[in-house]
All heavy atoms as a GROMACS GRO file, in nm:
protein
  648
    1MET      N    1   1.353   5.330   2.374
    1MET     CA    2   1.281   5.210   2.414
    1MET      C    3   1.131   5.234   2.391
    1MET      O    4   1.077   5.336   2.429
    1MET     CB    5   1.308   5.177   2.561
    1MET     CG    6   1.231   5.059   2.610
    1MET     SD    7   1.247   5.022   2.787
    1MET     CE    8   1.422   5.013   2.807
    2SER      N    9   1.065   5.137   2.330
    2SER     CA   10   0.923   5.152   2.300
    2SER      C   11   0.836   5.129   2.423
    2SER      O   12   0.880   5.065   2.520
    2SER     CB   13   0.882   5.053   2.191
    2SER     OG   14   0.875   4.922   2.244
    3ASP      N   15   0.716   5.181   2.420
    3ASP     CA   16   0.620   5.156   2.528
    3ASP      C   17   0.593   5.007   2.543
    3ASP      O   18   0.569   4.959   2.654
    3ASP     CB   19   0.488   5.229   2.502
    3ASP     CG   20   0.496   5.376   2.533
    3ASP    OD1   21   0.590   5.418   2.603
    3ASP    OD2   22   0.408   5.451   2.486
    4LEU      N   23   0.597   4.933   2.434
    4LEU     CA   24   0.574   4.789   2.441
    4LEU      C   25   0.679   4.723   2.529
    4LEU      O   26   0.646   4.642   2.617
    4LEU     CB   27   0.574   4.728   2.301
    4LEU     CG   28   0.555   4.577   2.293
    4LEU    CD1   29   0.423   4.534   2.358
    4LEU    CD2   30   0.562   4.529   2.149
    5ILE      N   31   0.804   4.757   2.511
    5ILE     CA   32   0.910   4.697   2.593
    5ILE      C   33   0.901   4.746   2.737
    5ILE      O   34   0.918   4.668   2.831
    5ILE     CB   35   1.048   4.725   2.532
    5ILE    CG1   36   1.060   4.645   2.402
    5ILE    CG2   37   1.159   4.690   2.629
    5ILE    CD1   38   1.186   4.668   2.325
    6ARG      N   39   0.870   4.874   2.757
    6ARG     CA   40   0.856   4.927   2.893
    6ARG      C   41   0.743   4.857   2.970
    6ARG      O   42   0.748   4.848   3.091
    6ARG     CB   43   0.830   5.078   2.890
    6ARG     CG   44   0.956   5.161   2.888
    6ARG     CD   45   0.926   5.306   2.917
    6ARG     NE   46   0.854   5.372   2.810
    6ARG     CZ   47   0.910   5.420   2.699
    6ARG    NH1   48   1.039   5.410   2.681
    6ARG    NH2   49   0.835   5.480   2.609
    7ASN      N   50   0.643   4.811   2.897
    7ASN     CA   51   0.527   4.747   2.960
    7ASN      C   52   0.520   4.597   2.931
    7ASN      O   53   0.413   4.538   2.934
    7ASN     CB   54   0.398   4.816   2.912
    7ASN     CG   55   0.387   4.955   2.966
    7ASN    OD1   56   0.359   4.974   3.084
    7ASN    ND2   57   0.411   5.054   2.881
    8ILE      N   58   0.634   4.535   2.908
    8ILE     CA   59   0.638   4.394   2.869
    8ILE      C   60   0.570   4.304   2.973
    8ILE      O   61   0.514   4.200   2.938
    8ILE     CB   62   0.783   4.347   2.840
    8ILE    CG1   63   0.783   4.217   2.762
    8ILE    CG2   64   0.865   4.338   2.967
    8ILE    CD1   65   0.750   4.230   2.618
    9ASP      N   66   0.572   4.343   3.100
    9ASP     CA   67   0.509   4.260   3.204
    9ASP      C   68   0.356   4.262   3.195
    9ASP      O   69   0.290   4.177   3.256
    9ASP     CB   70   0.552   4.305   3.343
    9ASP     CG   71   0.698   4.272   3.369
    9ASP    OD1   72   0.750   4.176   3.308
    9ASP    OD2   73   0.762   4.342   3.449
   10LYS      N   74   0.300   4.353   3.120
   10LYS     CA   75   0.154   4.358   3.101
   10LYS      C   76   0.109   4.269   2.985
   10LYS      O   77  -0.010   4.251   2.964
   10LYS     CB   78   0.109   4.502   3.072
   10LYS     CG   79   0.129   4.596   3.188
   10LYS     CD   80   0.082   4.735   3.151
   10LYS     CE   81   0.104   4.833   3.265
   10LYS     NZ   82   0.064   4.970   3.226
   11LEU      N   83   0.203   4.214   2.911
   11LEU     CA   84   0.172   4.132   2.795
   11LEU      C   85   0.090   4.009   2.838
   11LEU      O   86   0.127   3.940   2.932
   11LEU     CB   87   0.301   4.088   2.727
   11LEU     CG   88   0.288   4.036   2.585
   11LEU    CD1   89   0.248   4.149   2.491
   11LEU    CD2   90   0.420   3.976   2.540
   12HIS      N   91  -0.019   3.985   2.768
   12HIS     CA   92  -0.104   3.869   2.796
   12HIS      C   93  -0.181   3.833   2.670
   12HIS      O   94  -0.170   3.901   2.568
   12HIS     CB   95  -0.202   3.901   2.911
   12HIS     CG   96  -0.301   4.007   2.874
   12HIS    ND1   97  -0.269   4.142   2.874
   12HIS    CD2   98  -0.428   3.998   2.834
   12HIS    CE1   99  -0.376   4.211   2.836
   12HIS    NE2  100  -0.474   4.125   2.810
   13THR      N  101  -0.257   3.726   2.676
   13THR     CA  102  -0.343   3.687   2.565
   13THR      C  103  -0.460   3.609   2.620
   13THR      O  104  -0.466   3.574   2.739
   13THR     CB  105  -0.264   3.607   2.459
   13THR    OG1  106  -0.344   3.598   2.341
   13THR    CG2  107  -0.228   3.468   2.508
   14THR      N  108  -0.555   3.581   2.533
   14THR     CA  109  -0.670   3.498   2.569
   14THR      C  110  -0.637   3.353   2.533
   14THR      O  111  -0.539   3.327   2.462
   14THR     CB  112  -0.795   3.543   2.492
   14THR    OG1  113  -0.770   3.525   2.351
   14THR    CG2  114  -0.829   3.689   2.520
   15ASP      N  115  -0.720   3.261   2.577
   15ASP     CA  116  -0.702   3.120   2.540
   15ASP      C  117  -0.709   3.106   2.388
   15ASP      O  118  -0.629   3.034   2.328
   15ASP     CB  119  -0.807   3.032   2.606
   15ASP     CG  120  -0.786   3.018   2.755
   15ASP    OD1  121  -0.675   3.047   2.804
   15ASP    OD2  122  -0.882   2.981   2.825
   16ARG      N  123  -0.806   3.174   2.328
   16ARG     CA  124  -0.822   3.167   2.182
   16ARG      C  125  -0.703   3.230   2.111
   16ARG      O  126  -0.658   3.182   2.008
   16ARG     CB  127  -0.952   3.233   2.138
   16ARG     CG  128  -1.074   3.151   2.181
   16ARG     CD  129  -1.203   3.215   2.143
   16ARG     NE  130  -1.219   3.214   1.998
   16ARG     CZ  131  -1.316   3.275   1.934
   16ARG    NH1  132  -1.406   3.345   2.000
   16ARG    NH2  133  -1.325   3.269   1.803
   17GLY      N  134  -0.651   3.340   2.167
   17GLY     CA  135  -0.535   3.406   2.109
   17GLY      C  136  -0.413   3.315   2.113
   17GLY      O  137  -0.338   3.304   2.016
   18ALA      N  138  -0.392   3.249   2.226
   18ALA     CA  139  -0.278   3.158   2.240
   18ALA      C  140  -0.289   3.043   2.140
   18ALA      O  141  -0.189   3.005   2.076
   18ALA     CB  142  -0.270   3.104   2.383
   19GLU      N  143  -0.408   2.990   2.126
   19GLU     CA  144  -0.429   2.881   2.031
   19GLU      C  145  -0.404   2.927   1.887
   19GLU      O  146  -0.344   2.856   1.807
   19GLU     CB  147  -0.570   2.823   2.045
   19GLU     CG  148  -0.595   2.700   1.961
   19GLU     CD  149  -0.492   2.591   1.984
   19GLU    OE1  150  -0.454   2.564   2.100
   19GLU    OE2  151  -0.447   2.529   1.884
   20ARG      N  152  -0.447   3.049   1.855
   20ARG     CA  153  -0.427   3.106   1.722
   20ARG      C  154  -0.276   3.120   1.693
   20ARG      O  155  -0.230   3.085   1.584
   20ARG     CB  156  -0.498   3.240   1.712
   20ARG     CG  157  -0.507   3.300   1.577
   20ARG     CD  158  -0.603   3.420   1.568
   20ARG     NE  159  -0.608   3.504   1.686
   20ARG     CZ  160  -0.712   3.512   1.770
   20ARG    NH1  161  -0.820   3.438   1.752
   20ARG    NH2  162  -0.709   3.594   1.873
   21VAL      N  163  -0.201   3.169   1.789
   21VAL     CA  164  -0.056   3.185   1.772
   21VAL      C  165   0.009   3.047   1.753
   21VAL      O  166   0.090   3.028   1.662
   21VAL     CB  167   0.007   3.260   1.891
   21VAL    CG1  168   0.160   3.255   1.884
   21VAL    CG2  169  -0.042   3.404   1.896
   22ARG      N  170  -0.027   2.951   1.838
   22ARG     CA  171   0.028   2.815   1.825
   22ARG      C  172   0.000   2.756   1.687
   22ARG      O  173   0.088   2.699   1.623
   22ARG     CB  174  -0.030   2.722   1.931
   22ARG     CG  175   0.038   2.727   2.062
   22ARG     CD  176  -0.008   2.612   2.154
   22ARG     NE  177  -0.009   2.660   2.288
   22ARG     CZ  178  -0.114   2.709   2.353
   22ARG    NH1  179  -0.232   2.714   2.295
   22ARG    NH2  180  -0.104   2.752   2.475
   23ARG      N  181  -0.125   2.770   1.642
   23ARG     CA  182  -0.165   2.714   1.513
   23ARG      C  183  -0.093   2.784   1.397
   23ARG      O  184  -0.037   2.718   1.310
   23ARG     CB  185  -0.317   2.725   1.496
   23ARG     CG  186  -0.371   2.665   1.368
   23ARG     CD  187  -0.521   2.679   1.355
   23ARG     NE  188  -0.559   2.820   1.347
   23ARG     CZ  189  -0.633   2.884   1.437
   23ARG    NH1  190  -0.680   2.822   1.544
   23ARG    NH2  191  -0.664   3.011   1.420
   24ASN      N  192  -0.093   2.918   1.397
   24ASN     CA  193  -0.033   2.992   1.286
   24ASN      C  194   0.117   2.970   1.273
   24ASN      O  195   0.171   2.971   1.164
   24ASN     CB  196  -0.061   3.142   1.301
   24ASN     CG  197  -0.206   3.177   1.280
   24ASN    OD1  198  -0.285   3.097   1.235
   24ASN    ND2  199  -0.241   3.299   1.315
   25LEU      N  200   0.185   2.955   1.387
   25LEU     CA  201   0.330   2.938   1.385
   25LEU      C  202   0.374   2.793   1.405
   25LEU      O  203   0.492   2.764   1.409
   25LEU     CB  204   0.395   3.026   1.493
   25LEU     CG  205   0.374   3.176   1.475
   25LEU    CD1  206   0.436   3.252   1.591
   25LEU    CD2  207   0.429   3.224   1.342
   26GLN      N  208   0.276   2.704   1.422
   26GLN     CA  209   0.302   2.561   1.445
   26GLN      C  210   0.396   2.542   1.563
   26GLN      O  211   0.495   2.470   1.556
   26GLN     CB  212   0.357   2.497   1.318
   26GLN     CG  213   0.259   2.506   1.203
   26GLN     CD  214   0.316   2.459   1.072
   26GLN    OE1  215   0.436   2.444   1.056
   26GLN    NE2  216   0.228   2.434   0.976
   27LEU      N  217   0.363   2.606   1.675
   27LEU     CA  218   0.443   2.599   1.796
   27LEU      C  219   0.401   2.480   1.882
   27LEU      O  220   0.283   2.445   1.886
   27LEU     CB  221   0.427   2.727   1.880
   27LEU     CG  222   0.473   2.856   1.817
   27LEU    CD1  223   0.445   2.972   1.912
   27LEU    CD2  224   0.620   2.850   1.782
   28GLU      N  225   0.495   2.426   1.954
   28GLU     CA  226   0.468   2.318   2.048
   28GLU      C  227   0.464   2.367   2.192
   28GLU      O  228   0.432   2.292   2.282
   28GLU     CB  229   0.576   2.209   2.035
   28GLU     CG  230   0.580   2.143   1.898
   28GLU     CD  231   0.456   2.061   1.869
   28GLU    OE1  232   0.401   2.000   1.963
   28GLU    OE2  233   0.414   2.059   1.752
   29THR      N  234   0.496   2.494   2.215
   29THR     CA  235   0.507   2.547   2.351
   29THR      C  236   0.372   2.565   2.419
   29THR      O  237   0.272   2.594   2.354
   29THR     CB  238   0.582   2.682   2.351
   29THR    OG1  239   0.599   2.723   2.486
   29THR    CG2  240   0.506   2.789   2.276
   30ASP      N  241   0.370   2.546   2.550
   30ASP     CA  242   0.250   2.573   2.628
   30ASP      C  243   0.244   2.719   2.670
   30ASP      O  244   0.138   2.771   2.701
   30ASP     CB  245   0.247   2.485   2.755
   30ASP     CG  246   0.220   2.339   2.721
   30ASP    OD1  247   0.151   2.313   2.621
   30ASP    OD2  248   0.268   2.252   2.796
   31ASP      N  249   0.360   2.786   2.674
   31ASP     CA  250   0.366   2.923   2.723
   31ASP      C  251   0.389   3.021   2.609
   31ASP      O  252   0.500   3.067   2.584
   31ASP     CB  253   0.476   2.937   2.828
   31ASP     CG  254   0.461   3.063   2.912
   31ASP    OD1  255   0.390   3.156   2.867
   31ASP    OD2  256   0.521   3.068   3.020
   32VAL      N  257   0.280   3.053   2.540
   32VAL     CA  258   0.285   3.144   2.425
   32VAL      C  259   0.333   3.282   2.468
   32VAL      O  260   0.408   3.348   2.395
   32VAL     CB  261   0.147   3.151   2.357
   32VAL    CG1  262   0.141   3.263   2.255
   32VAL    CG2  263   0.115   3.017   2.291
   33ILE      N  264   0.293   3.326   2.586
   33ILE     CA  265   0.330   3.460   2.632
   33ILE      C  266   0.482   3.471   2.646
   33ILE      O  267   0.543   3.566   2.596
   33ILE     CB  268   0.259   3.496   2.763
   33ILE    CG1  269   0.109   3.503   2.738
   33ILE    CG2  270   0.312   3.627   2.820
   33ILE    CD1  271   0.025   3.507   2.863
   34GLN      N  272   0.546   3.375   2.710
   34GLN     CA  273   0.691   3.377   2.725
   34GLN      C  274   0.761   3.367   2.590
   34GLN      O  275   0.862   3.433   2.566
   34GLN     CB  276   0.739   3.267   2.820
   34GLN     CG  277   0.707   3.293   2.964
   34GLN     CD  278   0.766   3.423   3.015
   34GLN    OE1  279   0.875   3.464   2.979
   34GLN    NE2  280   0.691   3.491   3.100
   35TRP      N  281   0.706   3.286   2.501
   35TRP     CA  282   0.762   3.270   2.368
   35TRP      C  283   0.759   3.405   2.295
   35TRP      O  284   0.860   3.446   2.235
   35TRP     CB  285   0.683   3.164   2.290
   35TRP     CG  286   0.747   3.126   2.160
   35TRP    CD1  287   0.835   3.024   2.140
   35TRP    CD2  288   0.729   3.190   2.034
   35TRP    NE1  289   0.872   3.022   2.007
   35TRP    CE2  290   0.808   3.122   1.940
   35TRP    CE3  291   0.652   3.298   1.991
   35TRP    CZ2  292   0.814   3.157   1.806
   35TRP    CZ3  293   0.658   3.335   1.857
   35TRP    CH2  294   0.738   3.264   1.765
   36CYS      N  295   0.646   3.475   2.303
   36CYS     CA  296   0.633   3.606   2.238
   36CYS      C  297   0.723   3.710   2.304
   36CYS      O  298   0.786   3.791   2.235
   36CYS     CB  299   0.488   3.652   2.238
   36CYS     SG  300   0.381   3.558   2.125
   37LYS      N  301   0.729   3.709   2.436
   37LYS     CA  302   0.816   3.804   2.508
   37LYS      C  303   0.960   3.790   2.461
   37LYS      O  304   1.030   3.891   2.440
   37LYS     CB  305   0.811   3.781   2.659
   37LYS     CG  306   0.694   3.843   2.728
   37LYS     CD  307   0.705   3.820   2.879
   37LYS     CE  308   0.587   3.878   2.952
   37LYS     NZ  309   0.597   3.858   3.098
   38ALA      N  310   1.007   3.668   2.445
   38ALA     CA  311   1.144   3.645   2.402
   38ALA      C  312   1.169   3.707   2.264
   38ALA      O  313   1.275   3.766   2.241
   38ALA     CB  314   1.176   3.496   2.400
   39ARG      N  315   1.074   3.696   2.174
   39ARG     CA  316   1.089   3.756   2.040
   39ARG      C  317   1.085   3.907   2.048
   39ARG      O  318   1.160   3.976   1.981
   39ARG     CB  319   0.982   3.706   1.945
   39ARG     CG  320   1.025   3.581   1.868
   39ARG     CD  321   0.993   3.459   1.942
   39ARG     NE  322   1.077   3.345   1.911
   39ARG     CZ  323   1.113   3.260   2.005
   39ARG    NH1  324   1.081   3.281   2.130
   39ARG    NH2  325   1.182   3.153   1.977
   40ILE      N  326   0.995   3.961   2.130
   40ILE     CA  327   0.982   4.107   2.143
   40ILE      C  328   1.110   4.167   2.202
   40ILE      O  329   1.153   4.274   2.161
   40ILE     CB  330   0.858   4.142   2.228
   40ILE    CG1  331   0.730   4.102   2.152
   40ILE    CG2  332   0.857   4.289   2.265
   40ILE    CD1  333   0.604   4.103   2.238
   41LEU      N  334   1.170   4.098   2.298
   41LEU     CA  335   1.290   4.149   2.365
   41LEU      C  336   1.419   4.121   2.287
   41LEU      O  337   1.526   4.170   2.325
   41LEU     CB  338   1.300   4.091   2.506
   41LEU     CG  339   1.188   4.136   2.601
   41LEU    CD1  340   1.197   4.060   2.732
   41LEU    CD2  341   1.192   4.287   2.623
   42ASN      N  342   1.409   4.046   2.180
   42ASN     CA  343   1.524   4.017   2.095
   42ASN      C  344   1.578   4.149   2.040
   42ASN      O  345   1.503   4.230   1.985
   42ASN     CB  346   1.479   3.925   1.980
   42ASN     CG  347   1.590   3.891   1.884
   42ASN    OD1  348   1.688   3.962   1.869
   42ASN    ND2  349   1.572   3.779   1.816
   43LYS      N  350   1.707   4.172   2.055
   43LYS     CA  351   1.765   4.300   2.012
   43LYS      C  352   1.756   4.320   1.861
   43LYS      O  353   1.768   4.431   1.813
   43LYS     CB  354   1.908   4.314   2.061
   43LYS     CG  355   2.004   4.213   2.005
   43LYS     CD  356   2.141   4.230   2.064
   43LYS     CE  357   2.229   4.116   2.013
   43LYS     NZ  358   2.353   4.108   2.086
   44GLU      N  359   1.732   4.214   1.786
   44GLU     CA  360   1.716   4.222   1.641
   44GLU      C  361   1.570   4.251   1.600
   44GLU      O  362   1.543   4.274   1.482
   44GLU     CB  363   1.759   4.090   1.576
   44GLU     CG  364   1.898   4.045   1.614
   44GLU     CD  365   2.005   4.121   1.538
   44GLU    OE1  366   1.986   4.147   1.419
   44GLU    OE2  367   2.108   4.155   1.600
   45ALA      N  368   1.478   4.249   1.695
   45ALA     CA  369   1.336   4.267   1.664
   45ALA      C  370   1.309   4.407   1.609
   45ALA      O  371   1.366   4.506   1.654
   45ALA     CB  372   1.251   4.244   1.789
   46ILE      N  373   1.220   4.412   1.512
   46ILE     CA  374   1.173   4.539   1.458
   46ILE      C  375   1.035   4.563   1.517
   46ILE      O  376   0.943   4.482   1.497
   46ILE     CB  377   1.166   4.534   1.304
   46ILE    CG1  378   1.306   4.509   1.248
   46ILE    CG2  379   1.106   4.664   1.249
   46ILE    CD1  380   1.307   4.473   1.101
   47ILE      N  381   1.022   4.671   1.593
   47ILE     CA  382   0.896   4.703   1.661
   47ILE      C  383   0.842   4.832   1.603
   47ILE      O  384   0.911   4.933   1.600
   47ILE     CB  385   0.918   4.719   1.813
   47ILE    CG1  386   0.974   4.588   1.872
   47ILE    CG2  387   0.787   4.758   1.883
   47ILE    CD1  388   1.018   4.600   2.017
   48GLU      N  389   0.716   4.825   1.556
   48GLU     CA  390   0.654   4.945   1.503
   48GLU      C  391   0.509   4.952   1.548
   48GLU      O  392   0.443   4.849   1.564
   48GLU     CB  393   0.664   4.950   1.351
   48GLU     CG  394   0.609   4.828   1.281
   48GLU     CD  395   0.640   4.824   1.133
   48GLU    OE1  396   0.670   4.930   1.074
   48GLU    OE2  397   0.634   4.715   1.076
   49ARG      N  398   0.464   5.074   1.571
   49ARG     CA  399   0.324   5.093   1.608
   49ARG      C  400   0.252   5.152   1.487
   49ARG      O  401   0.292   5.254   1.432
   49ARG     CB  402   0.310   5.186   1.727
   49ARG     CG  403   0.164   5.202   1.765
   49ARG     CD  404   0.143   5.266   1.896
   49ARG     NE  405  -0.001   5.287   1.916
   49ARG     CZ  406  -0.052   5.342   2.021
   49ARG    NH1  407   0.025   5.382   2.120
   49ARG    NH2  408  -0.182   5.357   2.031
   50ILE      N  409   0.145   5.083   1.449
   50ILE     CA  410   0.060   5.130   1.340
   50ILE      C  411  -0.082   5.131   1.394
   50ILE      O  412  -0.138   5.026   1.426
   50ILE     CB  413   0.070   5.040   1.216
   50ILE    CG1  414   0.216   5.033   1.168
   50ILE    CG2  415  -0.022   5.091   1.105
   50ILE    CD1  416   0.240   4.932   1.058
   51GLY      N  417  -0.138   5.252   1.410
   51GLY     CA  418  -0.273   5.264   1.464
   51GLY      C  419  -0.281   5.210   1.605
   51GLY      O  420  -0.203   5.248   1.691
   52LYS      N  421  -0.376   5.121   1.628
   52LYS     CA  422  -0.401   5.070   1.763
   52LYS      C  423  -0.316   4.949   1.800
   52LYS      O  424  -0.330   4.896   1.910
   52LYS     CB  425  -0.548   5.036   1.779
   52LYS     CG  426  -0.594   4.921   1.690
   52LYS     CD  427  -0.740   4.889   1.710
   52LYS     CE  428  -0.779   4.771   1.622
   52LYS     NZ  429  -0.913   4.726   1.646
   53ASN      N  430  -0.228   4.906   1.711
   53ASN     CA  431  -0.150   4.785   1.736
   53ASN      C  432   0.000   4.806   1.726
   53ASN      O  433   0.047   4.893   1.652
   53ASN     CB  434  -0.188   4.674   1.636
   53ASN     CG  435  -0.329   4.625   1.655
   53ASN    OD1  436  -0.380   4.618   1.766
   53ASN    ND2  437  -0.394   4.589   1.545
   54TRP      N  438   0.072   4.722   1.801
   54TRP     CA  439   0.216   4.708   1.784
   54TRP      C  440   0.238   4.589   1.693
   54TRP      O  441   0.167   4.488   1.703
   54TRP     CB  442   0.284   4.676   1.918
   54TRP     CG  443   0.288   4.789   2.015
   54TRP    CD1  444   0.207   4.806   2.123
   54TRP    CD2  445   0.377   4.899   2.015
   54TRP    NE1  446   0.240   4.920   2.189
   54TRP    CE2  447   0.345   4.980   2.125
   54TRP    CE3  448   0.482   4.939   1.931
   54TRP    CZ2  449   0.413   5.097   2.154
   54TRP    CZ3  450   0.550   5.055   1.961
   54TRP    CH2  451   0.516   5.132   2.071
   55TYR      N  452   0.336   4.599   1.605
   55TYR     CA  453   0.375   4.488   1.518
   55TYR      C  454   0.523   4.461   1.544
   55TYR      O  455   0.605   4.551   1.532
   55TYR     CB  456   0.351   4.522   1.371
   55TYR     CG  457   0.204   4.540   1.341
   55TYR    CD1  458   0.146   4.666   1.349
   55TYR    CD2  459   0.123   4.432   1.308
   55TYR    CE1  460   0.010   4.684   1.324
   55TYR    CE2  461  -0.012   4.449   1.284
   55TYR     CZ  462  -0.068   4.575   1.291
   55TYR     OH  463  -0.202   4.592   1.267
   56VAL      N  464   0.552   4.337   1.580
   56VAL     CA  465   0.690   4.299   1.611
   56VAL      C  466   0.733   4.191   1.513
   56VAL      O  467   0.670   4.086   1.504
   56VAL     CB  468   0.701   4.245   1.755
   56VAL    CG1  469   0.845   4.208   1.786
   56VAL    CG2  470   0.647   4.346   1.855
   57THR      N  471   0.840   4.220   1.440
   57THR     CA  472   0.894   4.122   1.346
   57THR      C  473   1.028   4.075   1.400
   57THR      O  474   1.118   4.156   1.422
   57THR     CB  475   0.911   4.184   1.205
   57THR    OG1  476   0.785   4.239   1.163
   57THR    CG2  477   0.956   4.080   1.105
   58ALA      N  478   1.036   3.944   1.424
   58ALA     CA  479   1.159   3.884   1.477
   58ALA      C  480   1.154   3.734   1.452
   58ALA      O  481   1.046   3.673   1.453
   58ALA     CB  482   1.172   3.911   1.626
   59ASP      N  483   1.270   3.676   1.433
   59ASP     CA  484   1.280   3.529   1.416
   59ASP      C  485   1.181   3.476   1.314
   59ASP      O  486   1.115   3.374   1.335
   59ASP     CB  487   1.262   3.457   1.549
   59ASP     CG  488   1.374   3.485   1.646
   59ASP    OD1  489   1.481   3.529   1.602
   59ASP    OD2  490   1.355   3.462   1.766
   60ASN      N  491   1.167   3.546   1.202
   60ASN     CA  492   1.083   3.501   1.092
   60ASN      C  493   0.933   3.496   1.124
   60ASN      O  494   0.859   3.418   1.066
   60ASN     CB  495   1.130   3.365   1.041
   60ASN     CG  496   1.142   3.361   0.892
   60ASN    OD1  497   1.142   3.465   0.826
   60ASN    ND2  498   1.153   3.243   0.837
   61CYS      N  499   0.890   3.577   1.222
   61CYS     CA  500   0.747   3.585   1.250
   61CYS      C  501   0.709   3.730   1.280
   61CYS      O  502   0.795   3.813   1.308
   61CYS     CB  503   0.706   3.493   1.365
   61CYS     SG  504   0.771   3.543   1.524
   62ARG      N  505   0.580   3.757   1.271
   62ARG     CA  506   0.527   3.891   1.299
   62ARG      C  507   0.416   3.877   1.403
   62ARG      O  508   0.316   3.810   1.379
   62ARG     CB  509   0.474   3.954   1.171
   62ARG     CG  510   0.428   4.097   1.187
   62ARG     CD  511   0.404   4.157   1.050
   62ARG     NE  512   0.334   4.283   1.055
   62ARG     CZ  513   0.391   4.400   1.034
   62ARG    NH1  514   0.519   4.406   1.006
   62ARG    NH2  515   0.320   4.511   1.038
   63ILE      N  516   0.436   3.939   1.518
   63ILE     CA  517   0.343   3.931   1.630
   63ILE      C  518   0.264   4.061   1.636
   63ILE      O  519   0.322   4.169   1.626
   63ILE     CB  520   0.420   3.911   1.762
   63ILE    CG1  521   0.506   3.784   1.756
   63ILE    CG2  522   0.324   3.906   1.882
   63ILE    CD1  523   0.612   3.775   1.865
   64THR      N  524   0.133   4.050   1.652
   64THR     CA  525   0.045   4.166   1.664
   64THR      C  526  -0.003   4.178   1.807
   64THR      O  527  -0.057   4.083   1.863
   64THR     CB  528  -0.077   4.152   1.570
   64THR    OG1  529  -0.031   4.128   1.436
   64THR    CG2  530  -0.163   4.278   1.573
   65VAL      N  531   0.018   4.297   1.866
   65VAL     CA  532  -0.018   4.322   2.006
   65VAL      C  533  -0.100   4.450   2.013
   65VAL      O  534  -0.061   4.552   1.956
   65VAL     CB  535   0.109   4.340   2.094
   65VAL    CG1  536   0.071   4.368   2.240
   65VAL    CG2  537   0.198   4.217   2.085
   66ASN      N  538  -0.214   4.446   2.082
   66ASN     CA  539  -0.295   4.566   2.101
   66ASN      C  540  -0.215   4.666   2.184
   66ASN      O  541  -0.163   4.632   2.290
   66ASN     CB  542  -0.428   4.532   2.169
   66ASN     CG  543  -0.513   4.654   2.189
   66ASN    OD1  544  -0.493   4.731   2.282
   66ASN    ND2  545  -0.610   4.672   2.100
   67ALA      N  546  -0.209   4.791   2.138
   67ALA     CA  547  -0.124   4.892   2.201
   67ALA      C  548  -0.181   4.944   2.333
   67ALA      O  549  -0.108   4.998   2.414
   67ALA     CB  550  -0.101   5.008   2.105
   68HIS      N  551  -0.310   4.928   2.355
   68HIS     CA  552  -0.371   4.980   2.478
   68HIS      C  553  -0.377   4.874   2.588
   68HIS      O  554  -0.349   4.903   2.703
   68HIS     CB  555  -0.511   5.035   2.449
   68HIS     CG  556  -0.507   5.149   2.352
   68HIS    ND1  557  -0.456   5.273   2.384
   68HIS    CD2  558  -0.545   5.156   2.223
   68HIS    CE1  559  -0.464   5.352   2.279
   68HIS    NE2  560  -0.518   5.283   2.179
   69SER      N  561  -0.414   4.752   2.550
   69SER     CA  562  -0.432   4.647   2.651
   69SER      C  563  -0.312   4.553   2.662
   69SER      O  564  -0.307   4.472   2.754
   69SER     CB  565  -0.557   4.565   2.617
   69SER     OG  566  -0.537   4.495   2.494
   70TYR      N  567  -0.219   4.560   2.567
   70TYR     CA  568  -0.102   4.472   2.562
   70TYR      C  569  -0.143   4.325   2.546
   70TYR      O  570  -0.078   4.234   2.597
   70TYR     CB  571  -0.009   4.492   2.682
   70TYR     CG  572   0.045   4.632   2.685
   70TYR    CD1  573  -0.013   4.729   2.767
   70TYR    CD2  574   0.149   4.671   2.602
   70TYR    CE1  575   0.034   4.859   2.767
   70TYR    CE2  576   0.195   4.801   2.601
   70TYR     CZ  577   0.137   4.894   2.683
   70TYR     OH  578   0.182   5.023   2.681
   71THR      N  579  -0.253   4.303   2.473
   71THR     CA  580  -0.301   4.169   2.444
   71THR      C  581  -0.238   4.120   2.314
   71THR      O  582  -0.245   4.189   2.212
   71THR     CB  583  -0.455   4.168   2.429
   71THR    OG1  584  -0.514   4.222   2.545
   71THR    CG2  585  -0.507   4.027   2.404
   72ILE      N  586  -0.179   4.002   2.318
   72ILE     CA  587  -0.128   3.940   2.195
   72ILE      C  588  -0.251   3.896   2.116
   72ILE      O  589  -0.331   3.815   2.163
   72ILE     CB  590  -0.039   3.818   2.226
   72ILE    CG1  591   0.081   3.862   2.311
   72ILE    CG2  592   0.005   3.751   2.096
   72ILE    CD1  593   0.154   3.744   2.375
   73ILE      N  594  -0.265   3.950   1.996
   73ILE     CA  595  -0.382   3.922   1.914
   73ILE      C  596  -0.356   3.801   1.824
   73ILE      O  597  -0.437   3.708   1.819
   73ILE     CB  598  -0.418   4.044   1.828
   73ILE    CG1  599  -0.453   4.161   1.920
   73ILE    CG2  600  -0.533   4.011   1.734
   73ILE    CD1  601  -0.462   4.293   1.848
   74THR      N  602  -0.244   3.802   1.755
   74THR     CA  603  -0.211   3.693   1.664
   74THR      C  604  -0.063   3.699   1.629
   74THR      O  605   0.007   3.792   1.669
   74THR     CB  606  -0.297   3.699   1.535
   74THR    OG1  607  -0.283   3.578   1.463
   74THR    CG2  608  -0.264   3.819   1.450
   75ALA      N  609  -0.018   3.601   1.557
   75ALA     CA  610   0.118   3.599   1.502
   75ALA      C  611   0.116   3.516   1.376
   75ALA      O  612   0.036   3.422   1.363
   75ALA     CB  613   0.215   3.541   1.604
   76HIS      N  614   0.201   3.554   1.284
   76HIS     CA  615   0.210   3.484   1.155
   76HIS      C  616   0.357   3.472   1.116
   76HIS      O  617   0.440   3.549   1.164
   76HIS     CB  618   0.137   3.562   1.044
   76HIS     CG  619  -0.008   3.576   1.067
   76HIS    ND1  620  -0.098   3.476   1.041
   76HIS    CD2  621  -0.081   3.678   1.118
   76HIS    CE1  622  -0.218   3.517   1.073
   76HIS    NE2  623  -0.211   3.640   1.121
   77ARG      N  624   0.385   3.381   1.026
   77ARG     CA  625   0.519   3.371   0.969
   77ARG      C  626   0.543   3.497   0.886
   77ARG      O  627   0.456   3.540   0.812
   77ARG     CB  628   0.533   3.248   0.880
   77ARG     CG  629   0.525   3.119   0.955
   77ARG     CD  630   0.662   3.082   1.006
   77ARG     NE  631   0.650   2.966   1.094
   77ARG     CZ  632   0.723   2.949   1.201
   77ARG    NH1  633   0.813   3.037   1.234
   77ARG    NH2  634   0.707   2.844   1.276
   78ALA      N  635   0.660   3.553   0.898
   78ALA     CA  636   0.699   3.669   0.815
   78ALA      C  637   0.755   3.616   0.684
   78ALA      O  638   0.834   3.522   0.684
   78ALA     CB  639   0.802   3.754   0.888
   79GLU      N  640   0.712   3.673   0.578
   79GLU     CA  641   0.760   3.628   0.444
   79GLU      C  642   0.872   3.716   0.397
   79GLU      O  643   0.881   3.829   0.422
   79GLU     CB  644   0.643   3.632   0.344
   79GLU     CG  645   0.528   3.541   0.383
   79GLU     CD  646   0.565   3.395   0.391
   79GLU    OE1  647   0.646   3.348   0.309
   79GLU    OE2  648   0.513   3.326   0.479
   0.00000   0.00000   0.00000
């Protein structure tokens, strides 16, 4: 189990971060954190740590999370 999953309750984002995720993924949800948590906890998710960030690929998107603060930085469609 990755540190990201062990610390899933610490996951958060800023207002600007939430807006960036909504815009990049064209989401209608108000709760970006819960939306991201669901993808991270998906048993099919690929979680890797590269440098200071976690990268989670699941459900055709890639979520970037700071490994120290557990802040959701951004998300994009996975190609």
